[in-house]
C-alpha positions, 0 to 999 in steps of 0.5 A: 499500500505504502509503495503504491502511494509513493508511486502515485506521489512520484507520478503527480510530482514528476510533471511539476519537478520536470517542468521546473528543471526544464525551465531552470535548464533553459534560463541557466544555459550558456553560462547564464546560471554562473553569472547570475543572468539566469536568476534575472531571467526568472525574475523578469518572468515573474514580473511579466506574469504579475503585471498581466494578472493585474491587466486581466483584472482591470479589463472589466472594472469600473474603468468601463462603467465611468463616463469616458470624459470623467475617466479621462480626467481622472487618469490624466490627473493621476498620471500627472500626480504619479508619473511626473515626480518619477520622470523628474527623479528618475535621473537621480535614481541610478547614481543614488542606487550606486551609493546604497548597499544592496541598492538595486536588489532592494529597488527591484524588491521594493517595486515587486512589494509595492505592486503586491500591496497595490494589487490588494488595494485594487482587489478591494476597489474592484469589489466595492467599486471604489475610486481608489482603483485609479491611483492604485492602478497607476501606482502599479504602472509607476512601479513597473516602469521603475523596475524596468529602469533598474533592470536595465542597469542590472543586465550589463553586470550579469553578462556571461563570458562571450555573451553580447548585451543584445543576446542577454536582453533578448533572453530576458525580454522573451522570458517576460513575454512567454510568462505573460502568455502563460499567465494571461489564460490563468488570469482569465480563469481566475477572473471567471471565479471572481473579479478580485481573484487575478489580483490575489494571484498577482499578490502571490506572484509579486511577493515571490518576486520580492524574495527572488530579487535578493537572490541576484548576485551581490555584484548587481549592487556594485558600481566599482570601476564604473563612471557616469555617462553623459547622453551627448555627442559633442567633441568636447567629451569624445572617447579615444585618442582625440578625446579632449579634457572635459570641463566636468570630470567624470562625464563621458559621451555615448557618441553620435550613433547612440544619441541618434538611435536613442532619439529614434527609439524615443519616438517609438516609445512615445508612440507606444504610450500614445497608443495605449492611452488613446486606444484605451479610451477610443475603443471604449466608445467605438469597439472593434466591429462586433466586439465589446470594449474589453475584448477589443482592448484585448485583441489590440493588446495581443497583437502588440504583444505578438509583434513585440515577441516577433521583434525580439526574436528577429532582433536576437537573430540579427544581433549587431548587424548594421544596427543603425540600418535596422533602426532606420528600417524599423522606424520607417516600417512603423511610420508607413503602417501608421500612415496607412492606418490613418488613411484607411482607418478600421479595426483590422488596421488598428490591430496591424498598427499595434502589432507593427509598433510592437515589432518595431519597438522591440527591434529598434531597442535591441539595436540600440543595445547593440550600439551601446555595447559597440560604441560605449566604453565598459567604464560607462556602459551600465550608466549609459544603458540605465540613462537611456532607459530612463529617457525612453520611459519619459518619452512613454509618459509624454506619449501617454499624456498626449493620448489622454487629451486627444479627441476620440477621433480614430483618423485624427489620432492615428495622424498624430501617431504618424506625426510622432514617428515621422518627427523621430525618424526625420530628425535621426535618419541623416545621423544614423545613415552617416554613422552606418556609412562612416561609423565606429569600427566595432570592437571584436566580440562574440554574440 
């Protein structure tokens, strides 16, 4: 009898342990386990799973029952209250964390714990119809963006030997996307049980992420041997044999190729923020043909996620092959799609634009990572990476603010979307092509 019980126990236990071993083997492959990158990959998967649980829970909340004009006013107010301090203080966060023991691990853990507690607040708001939902939901957004900035500073510290920054970032991003794909149906199942249940699931996930943050290697917190990057490309701060003495010692330039690539990426990130907020309100009033507002948002969200996953996969495959040209092509593709969607506005083209925008953003971001690794000296690479991510988050906030105040006219909104991308493309096109033509000779490295 005892032997039969053990056999049944093993049979039930094997799928769980086998799956866990398989995941651990994948995340820790090619030296990622020894360097600590594997733990960051797992942490980012937890982050993605928790965020999508909250997204599922918010899909059919008071947001869809409050009149649109009232909801827009509240979201705009809370966005200003919660995001404005973050965008102002974000440039200070990186240097501050460099000086605090366990700074980055504590910051990531704090982001996880904040979202765990806010998930409980939102669960109460969902159950009682309280307006606490708005500040709590936007608080989750701020914590998620803060995690993204800190994670950007952590990745370069955990690169295994003979491992490129692009490859590491693509692995981390893909892990988050896969976890999102797995957690979304689980969240939907919990939502069928009751509105607060996905939020309880998010609470558990983020609590686990809080503890997982402190399992990252101690070198995550170390700033030894690093300097601060200046996001500029003037001759006064150039690197190499022609570098002049800087008036502000300790600051370094990231180079013209990186600054132009950053400008192009900022345009795409601004578009992302714009589309999220603009379509959230537009699809409330004008859902996709034959669908509810919640389902319409879900379709667009899935399209954007699929495009992002494809862009990450393609970017990882292309790696650092002519990153300037890849960025120019990616932004041109998004711009062309936005123009077509504005001219022939319709449900199908809205979903296509969301997918292409996700694809272009992922591909351009990985190309920016490749340029940072190629052109920025190791001494300031981590700082340059973190500062660039901060700037991209600020661009996202700006795009979101524009999306909130726009009239709910689909054609007009997509014309503005196309204009945002056009400005970013036209202002950086010449510089990126010149950099690709004359460019910086990359140092030898193995991806």
